[in-house]
N, C-alpha and C positions, 0 to 999 in steps of 0.2 A: 494844420492844427496849431492853434496858438498855445503858448506856454500856460500851464495851469489847467487846461481843459482835460476832462477825464479821458483815459486811454480807450480806444475802441475795443470791442470784443475780440477774443482770439480768432473766432471764425472769420470776422471781417478782415483781420490782418492776413490770415492765411489765404483768403479768397483774393485779396489784393496782390498777393505774391504768386497767384496761380498754383496754390498748393491745396490739395484735398486731404480730408481726414477719413480714415476707415477703421473699422473694428471687426476682428475675425475671431470667432469662438469655435474651435474644432469640436467641442462637445455637442453643440447644437447644429454644427455645420452651416452656420449662417454668417453672412458678411454684411455689415451696415456701412454705407458710404454717404458722405454729404454730397451736396450738389456739384461741387468742383471735382470731387473724386469720381462721381458718376460721369461727368463730361470727359474726364481723362480716359475713362474706360470705354468711351464711345456710346454711352447710354444717355437717355433723356436727362437734362440738367435739373435734377431734383433729388432730394434725399430719398434713399431707398434701402430696403433690406433684401438681400439677394441670397440665394443658395450658393454653396461652393461650386456646384455644376454651372450655374449661370456665370459666375466670375471666371471659372476655368475656361469657358467657351470663348471669352474675350482675350485670353492670353495665348501666346505661342506655346505649343505642347511641351517643348523643351524647357521653357522658362518656368513652367509650373513645377517641374521636378526640381529645378534649382531653388525655388522658393522653399519647398519642403525641406531640402537638405540644409539650406542656410539657417532656417528657423531652428532646426534641431541643434545645430552647432552653437548658435547664439544662446539658446536656452541652457545648454550644457556649460558654456563659458561665462554666462551672465553678462553678455555684451549685446550691443545693438545688432539687429539683423538688417543688412543693407544689400539690395540686389537690384539689378536693372532688368526690366521685363519689356517685352514687345507686345503692343496692343494690336489685336487683329479686328478687321471688320467682318461683316456677314459672309463675304466672299473669300475669307482667309488671307487677305492682304494686310501687311503691316502698315498701320496708319500713324503710329508714333511710338516712341520709346519713353518709358517713365522710370523714375527711380523711386523705390520704396524703402523707407526707413521705419523700423518698428522696434519695440521693446517686448519680446515674448516672455510670458510667464507660464510655468508648467504646474498643473494641478495633479498631484500624485494620486489622489483618490479617484478622480474622474479619468486620469490618464489622458489629459487633453491640454492643448495650448490655448492661450488667450493672448491676442496681439492687438495693440492700438498703435497706429502708425500714420505716416503721411505718404502722399503720392505727389510727385512733381515731374513735369515734363522736362526732358533733357534733350540736348542736341547731340546726336552721335558724332564723335570725332571722325575725322577723315581716316580711312583705313591706313594703318601703318604709322600714324603719327604717335609721338610719345604719349599723348593723352589717351589715345585708343589703347595702347599696350598696357598702360597702368590700370585702366578701368577693367579691361578684360582679365588681366592677370589677377587683380585683387578679387574679383567675383569668383573666378575659377578656383583660386586657392581656397577660399572659404567653402565653396561647394564641395570641392574634392575632400577636404579634411572632414567635413560633416558626413559625407557619404562613406568614406573609409572607416570612420569611427563606428557608424551604425552597422556597416557590413561586417566588420571584424567582431563586434559583439554578438551579432546574430549567428554568424558561423561558429563562433566558439561555444555557443549554447546548444547547437544542434547535436543530438545524441545518436542519430542513426543516419545511414546513407540517404534514406528517403527525406529526412528532415533537412539535410544539407542541400539536396536538390531543390526542395521547396524554397529554402532561403535564397539560393542562387537565382531561381526563377523570379523572385520578387524584388531583386535588387534594382534600384532606380538610379542609374549612373548620372552624374552631373553633366548636363549638356548633351548627352547621347545615351539612349537606352535601347538595348537590343530587344527585338520581339521574338527571337528564336534562339534557344540555347541547346547545347548537347554536350554531354560529358562522355568521353571515350576512355575505355580501359584497355588493358593488354592481357591476353591469354596466349602464352607461347609466342607464335609468330603472327598473331592475328589481332585486329582491333575488335573490341566489343563495345556495345552501347550500355553504359551504366544507367543513364537516364537522359531524358530530353524534355523540352518545354517549348510550346508554340508550334507544335506539329500534331497532326492527327495520328491516332493509333495505327500502327502498321507502316508509317512513313519511314521508320528506322530500318525496315527490312533490308534494302540494298546495302546499307552501311554496316550491318551486323556481320561479324566474322570476316571482315575484309583483311586480306593479307597486308602485312606491313610494307611489302615491296610495291604496293599499288601506288599509282601516281595520283594520290589524294592528299589534300593539305594536312589532315589530321595524322595520316600515316607518316608524312614527311616530318611533322613536328615531333612525333615519338622517336623517329629514327635519328634526328639531328639534335633534338633538345632546343631548337630555336623557333621563335614565333613566326607566323606567317600572316601578313596583313594584305587583304585584297579589297581595294577601295572602290572597285566598280565591276560589273559583270564582264566587261571587256578584259579587264586585268585577270579575272578568274579564268576566262576562256583561253586567253593566250598562254597562261602559265600551266594550267591543268586541262588540256583539251580532252583527255580521255574520260575524266570524271565530271566535266562540266555539265553534261546532260542530266546527271543525277541531281545537281544543285539547281539547275535552271528552273525546274518545275515549281520551286518554292517562291519564286518571284522576288528574291531579296536583292539588295543593291550593294551591300558591303558585308565583308566577313573578317573576323579576327580569329585565328587559331593559335592558342597559347599552350605551352607545355605545362603539365602539372608535375612539378618537381619537388621531391622531399629528400633531404639529405643527399643531394647530388644525383639522385636517381629519378629518371622520368617515368612516372607511373601511368601516364595517360595524357590526354589532351582535352582542352576546353574550347568549344566553338561558340562565339557570339555573332549572331547574324542580324543585320539591320535592314529595315524596310526603306531606308533613305540613304543617300550617299554620305559616307563618313571619310574625312581626309586622313584620320589617324595621325594627328599631330603628336609631337613628343609628349605633351601633357596627357593626351588621351591614351597613348600607349603606356605611359607610366601608371595610370589608373588601372588599365586592363591587366598589366603585369602584376600589380599588387593584389588585385582580386584573385587572379589565377594562383598566386602563391598561397593566399589564405584559404582558397578553395581546396587546394591539394592537401594542406595540413588538416583541414576539417574532414575531408574524405578519409585520410589515413587514420585519424582518431576514431571516426565512426566505424570504419572497417575493423580496426583492432578491437573496439568494444563489442561489435557484433560477433566476431570470432570468439571472443572470450565468453560472451553470454551463451553462444551455441555450445562451446566446449563444456562449460560448467553445468548448463542445463542437461546436457547429455550424460555427464558424470553423475549428476544428482539423480536423474531418472533411472540410470542403471543400478544405482544403489538402493532405491526405494522399491518396495514390493508392490504387487497388485493384490487387492483383497480377493480372496476366494480360497476354497470353494464356498458356496452358500452354506450357512449354518441352519439346520432345521429348527424352526421356532425362534430364531434370533436374526437380527439385522445388524450390520456393521457399517459405519461410515468413517472415513479418515481424511485428514487434510495435512499437507506438509508445505510450509512456506520457508524458504531460506532467507537469511538476513539480506537486507537491501544494500549492505556495504561490501566492499572488497570484491571477491570473486563470486559472491552469491552462493557459496557452498558452506555448509556448517555441519555440526555434529549431532543435530537432533534426528531421530528416526522413529519409525513404528514398524511393527510386523505382526502378521497373523499366521500361526503355525498349526497345522493339523497334527494331533498327537496320536500315538499308537492306541491309546485307550478309547479313542472315539471322541475325546474332548477337544477343545480348541484353546490354544494359548494366544493371548494378546500381550504384546510387549511394546513399551514406549520408553525412550531414553534420551539422554542429552550428554554427549561427550564435551568436555570443557574446551572452549575455543570456538572461533568462527573463521577457520581457515582451511586450507587444503589438507593439512595434517589431521585436523579434527575430523574432516570428512573421511579420510583414509582409515583412521582408527575406528570410526563409526562403522564403516563397511566390514572391517575384520571382526569387530565385536558382534555385529548383527549375525554374521555367519556362524560365529562360535555359539551364540545363544540358540540359534536354530538347530545346530548340531546336538547340543546338550539336551534340548527339549525333545528332539526327535528320538533320542535314545530312551526316553521314558522317565527321565528324572523328575522328581517333584520340584515345585517352585523354589524351595530353599536351596536344594542342591544345584539347580540350574544357576542361580545367582552366585553361589559360592564358587562354582567352577569358573564362571565368567569373570569374577573378580580376580581370581588367580591368573587367568589368561591375560587380562588387561594389564595387570601388574607386571607380568613378564614381558610383554611386547613394548610397554611404554618405558620401562627402565633399561632396556637393551638398545635403545635408539642411539643415534649419533650424539645427541645432547642429553646426557644422563640427568642434568638438572631440570630439564623440561618434562616433569612428571605430569601426565595427564590422568584424569579420573573421569568417571561417568556416573550420572544418576540413572536409575532404572526402576521401572515398575513392571512386574511380571504377574499376569492374571491367567489362571487356568480355569476355564469355564466349562460347566457341564450343561449342554443344551437341554437335556431332559428335565433336570431338577432346578436349574438356575443357580446352583451352588458355585460360588467363586472362591478359589483359593488364591490368596494374594501374598506375594513377597515383594518387599520394597527396599531399595538401596538409595537412601538420601533423596528420594523423589517426592514431589507433591502428592498428597493423598488423593484418592479418587472421590468423586462426588456422584450421588445417586439422585436422579429426578424421578420422583414417584409418579404413579399414574394420575394423581389428582393435581400434579404440578408442583408439589412441595419438593424442595431441593435440600439435601443434607450432605455435608462433607462426612465421609466415613473414615475416621482415623484408623490406621492400620499399623501393626508392629513393623519396625524397619531396622536396617543396619546401616553401616557406613557406605558411602558411594563406592562403586566398583573401582578396583585398581589401587586403592589406598592400603588396605590390609589384605594380603593373600589368604589369611586364615579367618576372615570375618564370617560371622554367622548371620543368617537372614531368616528370622522367624516368620511363620505363615499365619495369616489371618483369614478366617473363613466368613464369607458373607453370602446372603441369598438374594438373588435378583428376582423379584416377584414379577408375574406377568404384567406388562404395561409399563415397567420401570426401565429407565435408561441410565447406564453408567457412563460418566465422562472421565477420561484420563487424558492428561495433557502435559506438555513441558512448561516450564515457568515463563517462556516467552509469551504465551497467551495471557498470562496473569500480570506479570511485571512489565507492562508497556505503557507509555504515555505518562510517566511519572508516578505510576502506582506501585505499591508494595504488595506483598502477598495478601494482606488483609483487605485493603481497598480494592485491589484487583479482583479478589474473590467475590466481593460484593457485586461488582459490575458483571462478572460472569454468571453469578447466581441469578441476577435480575433477568438476563437474557434467557437462561434456561427456564425460568418460571413463566415468562411472558410469551415464549415462542409457541406458535400454532403451526403445525405442518409436519412433513415427514422428516426422516433422519438426515437426509442429504441437505435439505433446506436449513435444518438446525446447525449442521456443520458450517454451512456458508454464513449463517447469521453470526456465529461466534467469531469467525475471522474478520467479517466485514465490520462488526461493531467495534473491534479492536483497532483495525487499520483502515477501513473504508474500501470501496471497490476499486478495482484496477484492471487493466488489460494484461498485466504481467501476472500469470498464475500457473499453477500446476493442475489442480483439480477443482478449483472454484474461484470466484471473484476475490482477488486479494489486493495487495497494495504495493506501490512503488517504494515508499519510504518505510523500512522495517527496522526496528531497533534490535531485534533478536530473532533467532530461528524459532519456528513454531511447529509443533507436531500435536495433532489432536486425534483421539480415537473415541468413538461413540459406540456403545454396545446396548442394544435394546432387546429385551425379551418380549416377544410379540404377544399381543392379546387382541381380542376383537375390538376394532375401533381405536387401537392405541396410537395410530399415526406413524408407526415405525416404517412401514413400507408403502404408505399412501398418504394422501393429504387430508384424511379425515381428522377432524378436530378431536383432541383427546377428551374422552368422557370421564368425568370424575368417578372414581370408585369409592365404595363405602368403607374400605379397609386401608389403613396406613400402618406400616409395620417396620420395626427396626430391631436388629439383633446385635449383641456385642458381648465379647468374652473378656472378663477381667481375671487375669492370672494372679496367683499368690505372689509372684515375683514382680508384679506390675501394679502396685497399689495406686500409682498416679493415674491409672486409667479410670478410677472412680470419678475423677473430675471430668474425664472425657465422656463417661456415661451420663453424667448430669447435663453436660452441654448437649449431648445427643437428644436427651429427653426434652430439653427446652426447645430445640429446633423442631422436634416432632410436634410439639404443642404450640407452634409459633402463631397459629390463628385461633387458639382456644379462647373462649369468651371471658373466662374468669382468671385474672392474673393471680389471685389468691390460691386457686386450685392448682395452677402451674407450680407455684412455690411449694405447696403441700406435696405434690407429686415428686418434685425434685428432692425434698427433704426425706420423704419415705424411702425413695430409691437409695439415697445415700446410706440410710440406716440399714437397709437390707443387704447392700453390698458389703458394707463394713462388717456386719455381723458374720458374713461368710468368711471374710479374710481373717477375722480375729479368732473366731471360735471353731474353724475347721482348717484342715490342711489341703483343701481342694480349691479349684478354680470356680468362678461364678459365671453363669450364662444369663444374660439379660435379654428378655423378649418383651417389647412394648408394642401395643397394638391399639389403634383408634378405629372404632367402628361406628356407623350411623351417619345421619345427615347433620349438617351444622345446626347447632341449637338443640340437638337431641342426641349427642354423641356420648360414647363411653370410652374411657381409657383404661386398659388393663395392663398392668405392669407385673411381670413374673420374673423372679430370680431363682434359678435352679443351681444346685450344687450336689456333689456326690457324697456329702456327709450323711451319716445315719441318724445322728441326734436331732430330734425335733425341737424347735424353739418352744419355749413356754413363757407365759407372762410372769413377770416378777414385780415386786413392790420395792423399788430402790429407796434408800433414805435420801434426805435432802442433799447430802454431800457426795452421793454416789456418782461415779463418772460413766456408768453404763447401766443397762437393764431397762431402758425406757423405750426400746424399739417397738415392741408389740403394743405398748400403751399408746404410742403416737399413731400407729396404724389404726387401732380401734377408734381413736378419737377423730382422726382426719379422714379416713376412708369411708366410702359408702358401703363397700363390701370388701372382705378380705378372707384369707384362709391359708391353711398349710396342707399340702397334698403329698403324702408319702409316695415315692416311686420305687421301682424294683431295686434300683441302686441310687440312693440319695433321696432328695426331697425338693419341693418347690414351694415358695411362699409368694403369695400374690395379693394385689389389692386392686380395687376398681374405684374410679371417680366418674360421676355423671355430670355432664355439662349443663349449666343453668339454661332453662328454656326461655329466659327473657321475661318471665312473669314473676320473678322473685323466688321461685322454687327450683328444685333440681328435677331432671327428667330421667326416668328409667330408660333402658335401651329401646323399649318398644314405643317410646315417646310419651307415655303416661306420666303425670306428675308423681314424684316420690312422696309418700305420706310422711 
């Protein structure tokens, strides 16, 4: 080439140097080679796109494993991947040795490598020469480092004994890979088989429960703590003639038995068997020893974790009750999920207690903390609550006694500064009438899913969490669970998970309750799955591995025809929607709660103006009772009819004898307009004297869509 002439193409230069180009994409599992690279691989001299299997068929089996290991290490270090591979012909004979140099890149999204490199034929140095030792040692060191890096990471991530064994079975050692593995343990004076790979089921029979005194390599390794290497069948037969017939049937050529040692104690042995002769050079023994050490540590961690899970699961199961007996006319479903961290025990609990009166008590609570002490306090508190309830005490008395009990046992502990408290909700249910008497100690309020799918939070009177004040009082709130309605009570772990607070978490739970179709058990599963997702780790339903807090859930359904409590019948909407609320003289703030309850009851009312009117009139009626009488007010609100032709009736009852009368207040008067507003805004209203007290009511009719209002029978109002 004369000076000044253009340079030849890169491909021409490489071809002149007998160097081929190749491109490998592990995402597509395709390898593209140019003509020279194809020739070096023993293929027709032309550019081609091959599958990984086609390329692998041209390489020595051991060398393919080296390529994978070296590429992984080079990608991790950001260096070139260089390896020598032997090319085989169709008969399995080595025809040449080539050197591959490439620059791998790793795609994290695809989890795949992409390599562009070169292939160049090399002449093998004479065995034993300095050049031969440098080449072999360099390739071996890179392969070994990559393999041990991957093996250590995989074994460290294994969470159970089964996972450790699966990782061990998949290890591809640099330059030599066993096709049979077995892990031996020790029970007393006998060997046991923890797991094996590369053998048929049942092959482990003769080796199970073998005495440690037996003339068998694994037994000797456990006795002495030293590895045993057998490079040939003849070596095995000569050293262990008595047990050689047991190993002969597998047709292996070499064996390595290594001790599994942790903290100076040999806990078992690991066998690696090879289908071809292995010399077990010092480098190979070094790799096997390192793997055995990592395997022993991984098995120890997995065994400890499994023992811990078994212990804590047993502890938790012993503390949690089973639901029963069946409640006539009612169905109950419950779920408990301990936290995913630590010992997987916590302070949340639920209980169902048959009472002497024939009623049923439902209890749910949460002891502060997510540790063994919280679980222990929970168990003691649950027993105390069951004892107080079984004595026949009312809900307020049960919680008062429980608070005094928890205060006593938590302050007499070894650490008096570690004061624990508990939130609790106690519900006494009458199966015949659906009446619920509720006492609450710092716990989230219950929610009611009505028969038509409407969901309302039901604010209840409450006191301090249990254990804070031994003299605390716990007022009782009475609700009625109508046929077809379902009550949800839960701990805050169900609500405040995934970055939610009580408000946004409640919106999520409410959506699940409103949209669910199915029986009560499916609803319980839907609640916990929607919060955490499905998992194989569960107590009574599909739950999740990663949990931020303990969760306890109780569902109580008052059965009705087609309500879906005990079957999978879709809930059929009923024509009546009802809510009740008591506003005491000492609790004027509950007027705001009543207004919110009415708005939630009217959440799908077609006229927003009528909703505002109903809330205004209710506020006037309740305020009138609190200001002009010395009695409490009982609110009953009921929606009847089909959408578009419904009626809302709001009734406020008190024990006062004085009937309200219409007044004509002056311009500056601050009161006296209640009945005028009712007469102006309501479609119908009235005052009904009772034997003791009175009730004042009003009705509003939903617009029928034609611009007019509709009477309850669906006819337009004149």
